[in-house]
C-alpha positions as CSV (number, residue, x, y, z in Angstrom):
1,M,3.6,14.0,-23.3
2,D,2.2,13.9,-19.5
3,N,1.4,10.3,-20.3
4,Y,4.6,9.2,-21.3
5,P,5.0,7.1,-17.9
6,A,1.4,5.1,-18.6
7,L,2.5,4.8,-22.4
8,I,6.1,2.7,-20.9
9,V,3.5,-0.2,-19.8
10,I,0.6,0.2,-21.9
11,T,1.9,-0.1,-25.1
12,P,3.7,-3.5,-24.9
13,L,0.4,-4.5,-23.0
14,L,-1.3,-3.6,-25.8
15,A,1.4,-5.0,-28.5
16,A,1.0,-8.2,-26.6
17,L,-2.7,-8.4,-27.2
18,L,-2.3,-7.6,-30.5
19,A,0.6,-9.9,-31.4
20,G,-1.8,-12.9,-29.7
21,I,-4.5,-12.2,-32.1
22,A,-2.0,-12.0,-35.4
23,A,-0.9,-15.6,-33.7
24,W,-4.2,-16.9,-34.8
25,T,-5.0,-15.0,-37.8
26,E,-1.4,-13.7,-39.7
27,E,1.2,-14.9,-37.5
28,R,3.7,-13.2,-39.9
29,L,2.7,-10.1,-38.0
30,S,3.1,-11.0,-34.5
31,Y,6.9,-9.9,-34.9
32,P,6.6,-6.0,-36.1
33,I,3.8,-5.4,-33.5
34,A,6.0,-6.3,-30.7
35,L,9.3,-4.5,-32.3
36,I,6.9,-1.3,-32.8
37,G,5.5,-1.8,-29.2
38,L,9.0,-2.2,-27.6
39,A,10.1,0.6,-29.6
40,V,7.4,3.1,-28.8
41,S,7.8,1.6,-24.9
42,M,11.5,2.5,-25.2
43,F,11.0,5.8,-26.4
44,A,8.8,6.8,-23.6
45,A,11.6,5.4,-20.8
46,F,14.1,7.8,-22.6
47,K,11.9,10.7,-22.6
48,V,10.7,9.7,-18.8
49,L,14.2,9.5,-17.6
50,M,15.5,12.9,-19.3
51,Q,11.9,14.9,-18.0
52,V,13.2,13.5,-14.2
53,I,16.8,14.6,-14.6
54,T,15.6,18.0,-15.2
55,S,12.1,18.5,-13.4
56,G,12.0,15.6,-10.3
57,T,10.2,13.1,-9.4
58,I,6.8,12.3,-12.0
59,N,3.6,11.2,-10.1
60,Y,1.4,9.5,-12.4
61,R,-2.2,8.6,-10.9
62,M,-3.6,5.7,-13.2
63,A,-7.3,6.5,-14.4
64,G,-7.0,10.2,-12.4
65,W,-7.7,8.3,-9.0
66,A,-5.5,9.7,-6.0
67,P,-3.5,7.7,-3.7
68,P,-3.5,6.2,-1.5
69,M,-6.9,4.8,-3.1
70,G,-5.7,4.7,-6.7
71,I,-2.8,3.6,-7.8
72,E,0.0,6.0,-8.3
73,Y,3.2,5.4,-11.0
74,T,6.1,7.2,-8.7
75,I,9.0,7.8,-11.6
76,D,12.1,9.2,-9.9
77,L,15.9,8.9,-10.7
78,L,16.7,5.0,-9.7
79,N,13.1,3.7,-11.5
80,A,13.6,6.0,-14.4
81,M,17.2,4.9,-15.2
82,V,15.7,1.1,-14.7
83,L,12.7,1.2,-17.1
84,L,15.2,2.4,-19.5
85,I,17.2,-0.2,-18.9
86,V,14.5,-2.9,-19.3
87,A,12.8,-1.2,-22.2
88,S,16.1,-1.0,-24.3
89,I,17.3,-4.4,-23.6
90,A,13.7,-5.7,-24.6
91,F,13.7,-3.9,-27.9
92,F,17.3,-4.9,-28.8
93,N,17.1,-8.7,-27.8
94,L,14.1,-8.6,-29.9
95,I,16.1,-7.5,-32.7
96,A,18.6,-9.8,-32.2
97,S,16.3,-12.5,-31.5
98,Y,14.1,-12.8,-35.0
99,K,16.3,-15.7,-36.2
100,S,16.4,-17.8,-32.9
101,V,13.1,-17.5,-32.5
102,E,12.4,-18.8,-36.2
103,Q,15.0,-21.9,-35.2
104,E,13.7,-23.0,-31.9
105,T,10.1,-22.2,-31.7
106,S,9.0,-21.5,-35.7
107,D,5.8,-23.3,-34.8
108,R,4.7,-21.1,-32.0
109,A,6.4,-17.9,-32.7
110,G,3.4,-15.7,-32.3
111,S,2.5,-17.2,-29.3
112,F,6.1,-16.4,-28.0
113,Y,6.3,-12.7,-29.1
114,A,2.9,-12.2,-27.2
115,I,4.4,-13.9,-24.2
116,Y,7.7,-12.1,-24.5
117,L,5.7,-8.5,-24.5
118,L,3.9,-9.5,-21.2
119,F,7.2,-10.1,-19.8
120,V,8.3,-7.1,-20.4
121,T,5.4,-5.5,-19.4
122,G,5.0,-7.1,-15.9
123,L,8.9,-5.9,-15.4
124,L,8.4,-2.4,-16.8
125,G,5.2,-2.6,-14.2
126,V,7.0,-3.8,-11.6
127,T,9.7,-0.9,-12.0
128,A,7.2,2.2,-12.1
129,T,4.3,1.4,-9.7
130,G,4.2,3.2,-6.3
131,D,1.6,0.6,-5.0
132,L,2.7,-2.5,-2.8
133,F,-0.3,-4.9,-3.9
134,N,0.3,-3.9,-7.7
135,L,3.9,-4.8,-7.2
136,Y,2.7,-8.3,-6.4
137,V,0.4,-8.5,-9.4
138,L,3.0,-7.4,-11.7
139,I,5.7,-9.6,-10.4
140,E,3.4,-12.7,-11.0
141,I,2.5,-11.5,-14.3
142,T,6.1,-11.6,-15.0
143,S,6.7,-15.1,-12.8
144,L,3.7,-16.7,-14.9
145,T,5.7,-15.6,-18.5
146,S,8.7,-16.8,-17.1
147,Y,7.5,-20.0,-16.1
148,T,5.8,-20.4,-20.0
149,M,9.2,-19.2,-21.5
150,V,10.9,-21.8,-19.8
151,A,8.9,-24.8,-20.4
152,L,8.8,-23.7,-24.3
153,G,12.9,-24.4,-24.4
154,D,14.4,-27.6,-24.4
155,R,12.0,-30.2,-24.5
156,D,13.2,-33.1,-22.2
157,R,14.2,-30.7,-19.2
158,G,12.6,-27.7,-20.0
159,P,9.2,-28.4,-18.7
160,L,11.1,-30.1,-15.4
161,A,13.2,-26.9,-15.0
162,S,9.8,-24.8,-15.4
163,L,7.9,-26.7,-12.7
164,N,10.8,-26.6,-9.9
165,Y,10.6,-22.4,-11.1
166,I,7.1,-22.9,-10.2
167,F,7.4,-24.4,-6.8
168,I,10.1,-21.8,-5.6
169,G,8.5,-18.8,-7.4
170,V,4.9,-19.5,-5.9
171,I,6.6,-19.5,-2.1
172,G,8.7,-16.3,-2.6
173,A,5.2,-14.9,-3.9
174,S,3.3,-16.0,-1.0
175,F,6.2,-14.5,1.5
176,Y,5.8,-11.0,-0.3
177,L,2.1,-11.0,-0.2
178,L,1.9,-12.4,3.1
179,G,4.1,-9.1,4.3
180,V,2.2,-6.6,2.3
181,G,-0.9,-8.1,4.2
182,Y,0.6,-7.4,7.6
183,L,1.6,-3.9,6.5
184,Y,-1.9,-3.2,5.5
185,L,-3.5,-4.8,8.7
186,K,-1.1,-2.3,10.6
187,T,-1.4,0.9,7.9
188,G,-4.7,0.5,6.2
189,S,-2.7,1.7,3.0
190,L,-1.0,0.1,0.0
191,N,0.4,3.0,-1.5
192,M,4.5,2.9,-0.7
193,V,4.9,6.8,0.6
194,D,1.7,6.5,2.4
195,V,2.6,3.5,4.0
196,A,6.4,5.0,5.0
197,N,4.7,7.7,6.4
198,I,2.4,5.8,8.9
199,L,5.6,3.3,9.7
200,S,7.4,6.5,11.1
201,G,5.8,6.2,14.2
202,L,5.9,2.2,14.0
203,H,9.3,1.1,14.4
204,G,9.0,-1.0,17.4
205,S,6.0,-2.5,16.5
206,S,6.2,-6.6,16.0
207,T,3.7,-6.9,13.2
208,I,5.8,-4.5,11.1
209,L,9.7,-6.5,11.8
210,V,6.9,-9.7,10.6
211,A,6.1,-7.7,7.4
212,F,9.7,-7.0,7.0
213,I,11.2,-10.0,6.9
214,L,8.3,-11.9,5.1
215,C,9.0,-9.2,2.7
216,M,12.8,-9.4,2.0
217,L,12.3,-13.3,2.1
218,G,9.9,-13.1,-0.7
219,I,12.1,-10.7,-2.8
220,W,15.1,-12.8,-2.1
221,I,13.8,-15.9,-2.8
222,K,12.4,-14.4,-6.5
223,M,16.0,-12.6,-7.2
224,A,17.9,-15.9,-6.5
225,L,19.6,-14.9,-3.3
226,F,22.1,-17.7,-2.3
227,P,20.6,-20.0,-0.9
228,M,17.5,-19.4,-2.4
229,H,19.0,-19.6,-5.8
230,V,18.0,-23.0,-7.1
231,W,15.9,-22.4,-9.6
232,L,17.8,-20.2,-11.7
233,P,20.5,-22.2,-13.3
234,N,17.9,-25.1,-14.6
235,A,15.5,-21.9,-15.5
236,Y,17.9,-19.8,-17.4
237,S,20.1,-22.9,-18.9
238,Y,16.7,-24.8,-20.2
239,S,14.9,-21.7,-21.8
240,P,14.7,-20.7,-25.3
241,V,17.8,-18.9,-26.5
242,A,15.6,-15.8,-27.2
243,F,14.4,-15.5,-23.7
244,A,17.5,-16.3,-21.4
245,R,19.0,-13.2,-23.2
246,I,16.5,-10.9,-21.5
247,V,15.6,-12.8,-18.2
248,A,19.2,-13.5,-17.5
249,P,20.1,-9.5,-17.7
250,L,17.0,-8.0,-16.2
251,M,14.7,-10.7,-13.9
252,T,17.5,-10.5,-11.0
253,K,18.0,-7.2,-11.3
254,V,14.8,-5.8,-11.4
255,M,14.1,-8.0,-8.0
256,V,17.2,-6.1,-6.8
257,Y,15.6,-2.8,-7.7
258,V,12.7,-4.0,-5.9
259,M,14.7,-4.8,-3.0
260,I,16.1,-1.2,-2.6
261,R,12.8,0.3,-3.4
262,L,11.2,-1.4,-0.3
263,M,14.3,-0.5,2.1
264,I,14.6,3.3,1.1
265,T,11.0,4.2,0.1
266,V,8.9,2.1,2.7
267,F,10.7,1.1,5.4
268,G,13.5,3.5,5.7
269,L,16.9,3.1,6.3
270,D,17.1,4.5,9.9
271,Y,14.5,1.1,10.4
272,I,16.5,-1.2,8.6
273,F,19.9,0.0,10.2
274,E,19.3,1.7,13.2
275,T,16.3,-0.4,14.8
276,L,17.0,-3.9,13.8
277,N,20.3,-3.6,13.1
278,L,20.7,-6.0,10.5
279,S,23.6,-4.9,8.0
280,E,26.4,-7.2,9.3
281,A,24.1,-10.2,9.1
282,V,23.0,-9.6,5.6
283,V,26.5,-8.5,4.0
284,W,27.9,-11.9,5.6
285,L,24.7,-13.4,3.6
286,A,25.9,-11.6,0.8
287,T,29.3,-12.5,1.1
288,I,28.8,-16.0,1.1
289,A,26.4,-16.0,-1.6
290,V,29.2,-14.0,-4.0
291,L,31.7,-17.0,-2.8
292,A,29.4,-19.8,-3.7
293,G,28.3,-18.5,-7.0
294,A,32.1,-18.6,-8.0
295,V,32.9,-21.9,-6.6
296,M,29.5,-23.6,-8.2
297,A,30.4,-21.5,-11.5
298,L,34.0,-23.4,-11.5
299,A,32.2,-26.9,-11.5
300,Q,30.1,-26.5,-14.4
301,K,31.0,-28.2,-18.2
302,N,28.5,-26.0,-19.6
303,L,28.8,-22.1,-20.7
304,K,25.3,-21.8,-20.1
305,K,25.2,-23.4,-17.1
306,M,28.5,-21.0,-15.8
307,L,27.2,-18.2,-16.5
308,A,24.2,-18.5,-14.8
309,Y,26.2,-19.6,-11.5
310,I,28.0,-15.8,-12.2
311,I,24.7,-14.2,-12.2
312,V,23.8,-15.9,-8.5
313,C,27.7,-14.6,-7.5
314,E,26.9,-11.1,-9.0
315,I,23.7,-10.8,-6.8
316,G,25.6,-11.1,-3.9
317,Y,27.4,-8.0,-5.3
318,M,24.4,-5.9,-5.3
319,V,22.6,-7.5,-2.2
320,G,25.9,-6.4,-0.1
321,G,26.6,-3.2,-1.3
322,A,22.9,-2.1,-0.6
323,W,23.1,-3.4,3.1
324,M,26.4,-2.3,3.4
325,G,24.6,1.1,5.2
326,N,26.6,3.6,3.6
327,Q,26.4,5.8,0.5
328,L,29.3,4.5,-1.4
329,G,27.8,0.8,-0.8
330,M,24.5,1.8,-2.4
331,T,26.0,4.0,-5.1
332,G,28.0,0.5,-6.3
333,A,24.6,-1.5,-5.6
334,I,22.8,0.9,-7.7
335,L,25.3,0.9,-10.4
336,H,25.9,-2.4,-10.5
337,I,22.2,-2.8,-11.8
338,L,23.0,-1.0,-15.0
339,N,26.3,-2.5,-15.6
340,D,25.5,-6.1,-14.8
341,A,22.1,-5.9,-17.0
342,L,24.5,-4.8,-20.0
343,M,27.6,-7.2,-19.1
344,T,24.8,-10.4,-18.5
345,F,23.2,-9.0,-22.1
346,A,26.6,-9.0,-23.8
347,L,27.6,-12.3,-22.7
348,F,24.3,-14.0,-23.9
349,L,23.8,-12.4,-26.5
350,A,27.5,-14.2,-27.7
351,V,26.1,-17.7,-26.4
352,G,23.1,-17.1,-28.1
353,S,24.9,-16.6,-31.2
354,M,26.8,-19.8,-30.2
355,V,23.8,-21.9,-29.8
356,Y,22.6,-20.7,-33.2
357,K,25.6,-22.3,-35.0
358,L,26.3,-24.9,-32.6
359,K,23.1,-26.3,-31.1
360,R,24.9,-27.0,-28.1
361,V,27.4,-24.9,-25.7
362,D,29.2,-27.6,-23.7
363,F,32.6,-26.9,-23.2
364,I,33.6,-29.9,-25.7
365,D,31.6,-28.2,-28.2
366,L,33.6,-24.9,-28.0
367,K,36.9,-25.9,-29.7
368,G,38.1,-23.6,-32.5
369,L,35.5,-21.1,-32.0
370,F,37.4,-18.1,-32.4
371,G,38.2,-19.1,-35.5
372,K,34.9,-20.0,-36.8
373,M,33.1,-17.2,-35.2
374,P,35.7,-14.5,-34.7
375,W,33.1,-11.4,-34.0
376,T,31.1,-13.1,-31.7
377,M,33.9,-14.1,-29.5
378,A,35.4,-10.5,-29.9
379,G,32.2,-9.6,-28.0
380,F,32.5,-12.3,-25.4
381,V,35.8,-11.3,-24.3
382,L,35.0,-8.1,-23.9
383,A,31.8,-9.1,-21.8
384,A,33.8,-11.4,-20.1
385,F,36.4,-8.7,-19.0
386,S,34.0,-6.6,-17.8
387,I,32.5,-9.3,-15.3
388,I,36.0,-9.7,-14.2
389,G,36.3,-6.0,-13.9
390,V,39.3,-5.0,-16.2
391,P,39.4,-1.2,-16.7
392,P,37.8,0.9,-18.5
393,T,34.8,-1.3,-18.7
394,C,31.7,-0.9,-16.5
395,G,32.2,-3.5,-14.3
396,F,35.0,-2.5,-13.0
397,F,33.6,0.5,-11.5
398,S,30.6,-0.6,-9.8
399,K,33.3,-3.1,-8.3
400,W,35.5,-0.2,-7.0
401,Y,32.5,1.4,-5.4
402,L,31.4,-1.8,-3.7
403,I,35.2,-2.2,-2.2
404,L,35.3,1.3,-1.1
405,G,32.1,0.8,0.8
406,A,32.9,-2.4,2.3
407,F,36.1,-0.6,3.5
408,E,34.3,2.3,5.0
409,A,31.9,0.0,6.4
410,G,34.9,-2.3,8.1
411,A,33.2,-5.7,5.9
412,Y,36.9,-6.6,5.0
413,H,35.6,-9.8,4.1
414,F,32.9,-8.6,1.4
415,A,35.7,-6.9,0.1
416,A,38.0,-10.1,0.2
417,A,34.9,-12.3,-1.5
418,L,35.0,-9.6,-4.3
419,V,38.2,-9.7,-4.8
420,I,38.2,-13.2,-4.9
421,S,35.4,-14.1,-7.5
422,S,36.7,-11.5,-10.0
423,L,39.9,-14.0,-9.7
424,I,37.9,-16.9,-10.2
425,C,35.8,-15.6,-13.0
426,A,39.1,-14.8,-14.8
427,V,40.0,-18.4,-14.1
428,L,36.6,-19.8,-15.5
429,F,37.0,-17.3,-18.4
430,F,40.1,-17.9,-19.5
431,K,39.6,-21.5,-19.5
432,V,36.8,-20.9,-22.1
433,F,39.4,-18.7,-24.4
434,E,41.5,-21.5,-23.9
435,I,39.4,-24.3,-25.2
436,C,37.9,-21.7,-27.8
437,F,41.2,-20.5,-29.0
438,F,44.1,-23.4,-28.5
439,E,41.7,-26.7,-28.6
440,P,41.2,-27.3,-32.4
441,M,37.9,-28.2,-34.3
442,P,36.8,-31.6,-34.0
443,E,36.7,-33.7,-37.3
444,G,33.2,-32.9,-38.8
445,H,32.3,-29.6,-37.1
446,G,32.7,-26.9,-39.7
447,H,34.4,-26.7,-42.8
448,E,37.8,-25.7,-43.7
449,D,39.3,-23.8,-46.5
450,S,42.2,-24.9,-48.7
451,S,44.7,-23.2,-46.4
452,S,43.4,-25.8,-43.9
453,H,41.9,-22.8,-41.8
454,V,38.8,-23.8,-40.3
455,A,36.2,-21.1,-42.2
456,I,34.1,-18.5,-40.8
457,E,30.8,-19.1,-40.0
458,E,29.3,-16.6,-38.5
459,A,25.7,-15.6,-36.6
460,P,23.1,-13.7,-38.6
461,L,24.1,-10.4,-39.3
462,S,21.5,-9.2,-37.0
463,M,22.4,-10.8,-34.1
464,L,26.1,-9.6,-34.7
465,I,25.2,-6.0,-34.9
466,V,23.1,-5.6,-31.6
467,S,26.1,-7.9,-29.9
468,G,28.8,-5.3,-31.3
469,L,26.6,-2.3,-30.5
470,V,26.1,-3.7,-26.4
471,S,29.8,-4.6,-26.3
472,I,30.8,-1.3,-27.2
473,S,28.2,-0.1,-24.5
474,L,30.5,-1.9,-21.9
475,I,32.9,0.8,-22.5
476,V,31.1,3.5,-23.0
477,A,29.3,2.9,-19.7
478,G,32.4,2.7,-18.1
479,L,33.7,5.7,-19.5
480,Y,30.6,7.8,-18.2
481,S,30.2,5.9,-15.0
482,G,31.1,8.9,-13.2
483,T,28.4,11.1,-15.0
484,I,25.9,8.4,-14.6
485,V,26.7,8.5,-10.6
486,N,26.7,12.2,-10.6
487,T,23.7,12.6,-12.6
488,I,21.3,10.3,-11.2
489,I,22.4,7.6,-8.7
490,L,23.8,10.5,-6.2
491,P,20.7,13.2,-6.4
492,F,18.7,9.9,-6.0
493,L,20.3,8.8,-2.7
494,Q,20.7,12.5,-1.3
């Protein structure tokens, strides 16, 4: 039990090695190896969360080396929750993706599973580590595997989307690493807690200010905060479905977690909100991001592209809440990490099922889909309602905290942006519903039974079961929002 924090990260890493070997020797073993590795990681993440809730923060020293020289995993309520989110989504997505991988990357399935596991390892390591340089290394593991996955997707546009992603990702990583270098020059340490203790007496230093700006710019690029979002829409739209379903819910949310971790644990909220007084400027940037993402989504004629721009909008929600400067806003931002991960996962599960049956998800291809794929569309509708913010789905409750935080901070423009973006999302999704329900399927698409009704041609059962479970979880998470806030978020913030 003492080694659960290490098992969360090491298990998928070892599974990636074994899956990679199996890809060369006995490829059919790669999938069960990946599944077992992620199952163990998810179980360990659950046990760690329960332990943190009951006993407090866990400090795990890798190889027994004490910080600040050694690398320490510091797991508190915040990252324990995020670890369970990452491990669970990775595991359930792998169950749902078996058929998709066979369809899209059948000739490279073993390699796909190995890279998939390395991507998950990177995300878990980023979430667990308490070391600034180790954080950079793990971010780059996550990024490198992302570049590869995107290039494995659409054979015409995937490689170019990956190249664009590489250029911008390298810039973001360089900013962050340079910021860490400035911190090391001033503090002589890379351990987050140790750096924070030293920085408490250096708030007037221009070196620390430069380090803070560079680190934030790097993380904002990695999370695709508008206007640094240009890599995201094509990367998410042209990657393989099995990867899009995990990168869309997790990559940006983990980077939001990293931003909050740097704000609270390393630089300190007093430095950010009192010494620098940057709250108003960043909340305005988040407001623009929310509105820009929603408006750009309106212009799309492809479902995956539309959802990608909605993610840009959702990033603005979390950044604005975190920078509001009050407990309500930060509570809404942290709760939205969980809720948006579930909502986006549910949406991309449904879209993955559509791609599996239709091959394309331009709006024109979605006609008559309620008749052809009713269960898939039921999950899509529930996820859409959660994105819009319809109670009792989880999306409503995090937006409620964000709006309350905005009113407490006097950021009425941000509250207005939340309401406007929700209305735009309602327009977007009801436009899709209209196409899928009222417009008849074109001739030659699908089969018709003797009653002239479109015959049901649903996605495979593995996809439907996972989609159904995740869609139901949107309501469960909504109904238990108060418990999550009182058990995990508020104790962490206090």
